[in-house]
C-alpha distance (Angstrom), angle and dihedral (degrees) to the residues before:
residue distance angle dihedral
M1 . . .
K2 3.77 . .
E3 3.78 113.6 .
C4 3.80 123.7 -122.8
L5 3.79 123.5 -169.4
V6 3.81 115.6 -135.1
I7 3.80 111.0 -150.2
D8 3.79 122.3 -175.3
L9 3.81 109.0 -151.3
G10 3.81 96.2 178.1
L11 3.81 115.3 -154.9
L12 3.80 107.8 -4.4
A13 3.81 132.5 166.4
Y14 3.79 112.9 -106.2
R15 3.83 95.0 -121.5
A16 3.81 91.3 51.1
A17 3.80 90.9 50.2
W18 3.81 91.4 47.5
D19 3.81 91.4 50.2
L20 3.80 90.8 49.4
Q21 3.79 90.3 50.0
R22 3.79 91.8 52.5
R23 3.81 91.4 51.1
I24 3.81 91.6 49.3
V25 3.82 91.8 46.6
A26 3.83 91.2 54.1
A27 3.81 91.2 48.7
R28 3.82 92.4 44.7
K29 3.81 91.0 53.2
A30 3.81 87.6 54.9
G31 3.80 92.5 46.8
A32 3.81 90.8 -118.0
V33 3.81 95.3 126.0
P34 3.80 134.0 30.8
D35 3.78 125.1 -116.6
A36 3.80 111.4 -68.1
L37 3.78 138.7 -164.9
L38 3.79 115.2 -153.1
L39 3.80 116.1 -158.3
C40 3.80 120.2 -167.4
E41 3.76 148.5 128.4
H42 3.79 124.6 -127.5
P43 3.79 135.4 -140.0
H44 3.82 110.9 -110.0
V45 3.80 109.3 -54.6
I46 3.80 137.8 151.3
T47 3.80 115.9 -149.2
L48 3.79 129.1 -165.2
G49 3.80 119.9 -151.1
R50 3.78 122.0 -133.6
N51 3.83 91.3 -99.9
G52 3.80 95.2 37.8
K53 3.79 126.1 122.0
P54 3.82 116.6 -119.5
A55 3.83 87.6 -148.7
H56 3.81 87.8 71.0
L57 3.80 88.4 72.0
L58 3.80 101.8 90.3
A59 3.80 99.5 -180.0
T60 3.79 124.4 83.3
D61 3.81 122.6 -128.0
P62 3.84 92.4 -103.6
V63 3.81 90.6 53.3
L64 3.81 91.6 49.3
R65 3.80 90.8 49.8
Q66 3.78 91.5 47.6
M67 3.80 91.1 51.5
N68 3.83 92.6 42.2
V69 3.81 92.9 -120.7
E70 3.81 120.9 149.6
F71 3.80 122.6 -145.1
I72 3.81 117.9 -148.6
A73 3.81 131.9 174.8
T74 3.82 109.4 -143.4
D75 3.80 140.6 -173.8
R76 3.80 96.4 -118.4
G77 3.78 124.7 110.1
G78 3.78 122.3 -104.3
D79 3.78 132.9 54.4
I80 3.80 128.0 -86.2
T81 3.78 127.3 -32.5
Y82 3.78 143.6 163.7
H83 3.81 127.7 -121.7
G84 3.77 124.2 -170.3
P85 3.79 147.3 137.9
G86 3.79 113.1 -45.3
Q87 3.80 93.3 31.9
L88 3.79 118.3 108.2
V89 3.79 111.1 -137.3
A90 3.81 117.4 -167.9
Y91 3.80 121.9 -167.4
P92 3.83 112.5 -170.5
I93 3.81 110.4 -165.0
L94 3.77 101.8 -167.6
Q95 3.78 139.4 156.8
L96 3.79 92.6 -119.9
G97 3.79 90.2 -176.8
E98 3.82 87.8 71.4
I99 3.81 91.9 50.8
R100 3.80 107.7 35.7
R101 3.79 128.7 -37.0
D102 3.77 96.4 -131.7
V103 3.80 121.1 105.8
V104 3.82 94.8 -170.9
W105 3.81 89.6 52.6
Y106 3.81 89.5 49.3
V107 3.81 92.1 53.3
R108 3.81 89.4 49.9
Q109 3.82 88.8 53.2
L110 3.80 90.8 52.9
E111 3.80 87.4 52.8
E112 3.80 90.0 48.5
T113 3.80 89.9 51.3
M114 3.81 91.3 56.6
I115 3.81 92.4 42.9
R116 3.81 91.2 54.5
A117 3.80 92.7 45.6
S118 3.82 88.8 51.8
V119 3.81 91.5 50.6
D120 3.81 88.3 56.2
F121 3.81 86.4 65.3
G122 3.79 94.9 43.2
V123 3.82 94.1 -102.3
A124 3.81 118.5 136.1
A125 3.79 101.7 -143.5
R126 3.80 118.7 172.7
R127 3.76 145.8 172.3
V128 3.80 122.9 -93.7
P129 3.83 115.4 -146.0
G130 3.78 111.2 -109.2
K131 3.83 94.5 12.6
T132 3.79 124.3 91.8
G133 3.81 118.5 -136.4
V134 3.80 134.1 38.5
W135 3.77 127.3 -64.2
V136 3.78 141.7 -169.9
D137 3.78 131.0 -152.4
A138 3.81 115.9 -111.0
P139 3.82 133.9 173.2
T140 3.81 89.1 -100.4
G141 3.82 93.6 47.6
E142 3.78 135.0 -92.5
E143 3.80 117.0 -8.6
K144 3.80 125.1 -165.6
L145 3.79 118.0 -121.1
G146 3.80 100.8 170.9
A147 3.80 137.2 21.2
I148 3.80 133.3 -157.7
G149 3.79 133.8 -154.1
V150 3.80 121.2 161.9
H151 3.78 141.4 178.7
V152 3.81 124.4 -155.3
S153 3.81 124.1 -167.5
R154 3.82 120.8 175.3
W155 3.80 85.1 -15.7
V156 3.81 93.6 -58.3
T157 3.80 111.1 125.2
S158 3.79 129.7 -143.0
H159 3.81 138.1 170.0
G160 3.80 109.9 32.9
L161 3.80 138.4 166.3
A162 3.80 138.8 -9.7
Y163 3.80 118.6 -156.3
N164 3.78 121.5 -170.1
V165 3.79 107.9 -131.6
C166 3.81 105.9 156.3
T167 3.80 98.4 -16.8
D168 3.81 122.4 158.3
L169 3.80 95.7 -114.8
R170 3.80 93.7 -164.3
Y171 3.81 89.4 82.1
F172 3.79 90.1 67.0
D173 3.82 86.5 69.3
L174 3.82 86.6 76.0
I175 3.81 91.2 69.0
V176 3.79 144.9 27.5
P177 3.83 93.2 -106.2
C178 3.81 110.4 -122.8
G179 3.81 86.9 -17.7
I180 3.82 92.4 -72.7
Q181 3.79 110.5 132.7
D182 3.80 103.2 -168.4
R183 3.82 103.7 41.5
R184 3.79 124.0 83.3
P185 3.81 126.6 -153.2
T186 3.77 124.0 -116.8
S187 3.80 136.7 -172.9
L188 3.78 137.3 -135.3
Q189 3.79 89.8 -115.6
R190 3.79 92.2 52.8
L191 3.79 92.1 48.6
L192 3.81 93.5 48.8
S193 3.82 95.7 40.5
R194 3.80 90.1 -137.2
P195 3.80 137.3 88.1
V196 3.81 114.3 -80.7
S197 3.80 124.5 -175.8
L198 3.79 129.8 -151.1
G199 3.79 87.1 -122.4
E200 3.81 89.2 67.1
V201 3.80 92.7 51.9
K202 3.81 105.1 38.6
P203 3.83 99.0 73.5
R204 3.80 91.7 45.0
M205 3.80 92.6 50.1
A206 3.81 92.0 49.0
A207 3.80 92.9 46.8
H208 3.79 93.8 49.7
L209 3.80 92.1 48.0
G210 3.79 87.9 55.4
E211 3.80 90.6 49.5
V212 3.79 96.6 52.0
L213 3.81 95.6 42.3
G214 3.80 98.0 38.5
L215 3.80 94.7 -117.6
A216 3.80 130.0 145.3
M217 3.80 103.7 -130.1
R218 3.81 114.6 -145.4
P219 3.83 126.5 -179.0
G220 3.79 112.1 -112.0
Q221 3.78 138.0 -176.3
R222 3.78 125.3 -124.1
G223 3.81 90.9 -136.6
A224 3.80 92.9 58.0
L225 3.80 90.7 46.9
E226 3.82 90.8 49.9
E227 3.82 88.9 54.1
L228 3.81 90.3 54.9
L229 3.79 90.6 47.8
R230 3.81 92.7 50.1
A231 3.80 90.9 49.0
H232 3.82 89.9 50.3
Q233 3.80 92.1 49.6
L234 3.80 91.6 50.1
E235 3.80 95.1 52.0
P236 3.86 111.1 119.3
A237 3.81 94.1 -118.3
H238 3.77 91.4 55.9
A239 3.80 94.6 40.2
G240 3.79 89.3 53.5
A241 3.78 91.7 49.1
A242 3.78 90.2 54.4
C-alpha cells in the first residue's frame, strides 16, 4: 500500500495552511515528498471558492471586523463556507494519478470518509443527490454535517473537507453556506447532545480516508516535512527556476 503521512497542525491560520499546502503540492509533483494528510482547525474565516458567488456573503466588512472573521477568496472548488474552532479541516495532498484518475470519484471518497467517521459515533450521515458533502436527517429537513471543496493540479490534490465537530454554528449565519439557501448546518456535538472533541474525531477521519483510498496512514511530524520541503526548494533545478 502507498504510504500517507498524517500531520496534525492544530489551530492554524487559513493563509498559513494554504501556503503550506501549495509548498507540499509543488514538492509532491516533483516526487520529493510522499502523500500527506494535514489535519487542523482554523481561526474564524470565510472562504469563497473559485466558482462561488460573492453575493452569498451576507455580512458587511464592518461586521466581519467586529466579529474577527477573515474573508479569503481561494482556488478550491465549491461556493462559500465558514471555518472556525471546533471544525475539523482535512487537507489530503495526494498524487491522485497513482490512485485513480477520477476527480468525481475522489470527491465521493471524501464523502464516504465523513460518512464512516459519523457512523463511528452512531450518526447516520448520507449523501444527497446533486449536493456535495454529507448530510443528516433532522425534524426540519436535511442538515449539512460536512462540506467539500478540492483543487487538483497535474493530478495532485489540495484543499479537502470540513467536518463540524463542536463548531459554533452561529457563524454560518454570516453566509449562505455552500450557496444553498434552505439547508442549515449542524455539528456532531449538536447531534449527539454531548461534548465532542476534535481529538476524538481526527484518528477516525484519518483511518477512514486510508480505507477508502487504499493508503497506509502513518503519523508524521510537521518539522520533518518542513525539512523535506526545504531540501526540495534548495535543489539546483528549482533554484535555477527561481
